[in-house]
C-alpha angles and dihedrals in degrees: 000000000000126000123225124187123206138172122236129191112247094255093052091045091052092049090049090050092050092048092049091053093046092050095039089235132122122257088242092056092050093048092047090049092049092049091047092052092045092053092048091052094046092047090051091051094047091049091049092050092047090051091050091051090048091052092046091049088052090052093246102148132155115257120244089255092051090051092049090049094048093049090043090059086062093047094254117138110212098179 
């Protein structure tokens, strides 16, 4: 397992310490979990953007009616 060192401001460090105690986990475990979740979220977003670019490059766009319908489901009038 690799080691990464980071600097935290005192307030964030204190909050991390309190959370670690409340969860009966180590600070290291919490930081590793947070980084793991962050990377998963960012990778998902990058993949979704890449797929959108791929579809756009292929000319696969929503029709005007599909856009109106999608916005209408959210209560937005686009006319």
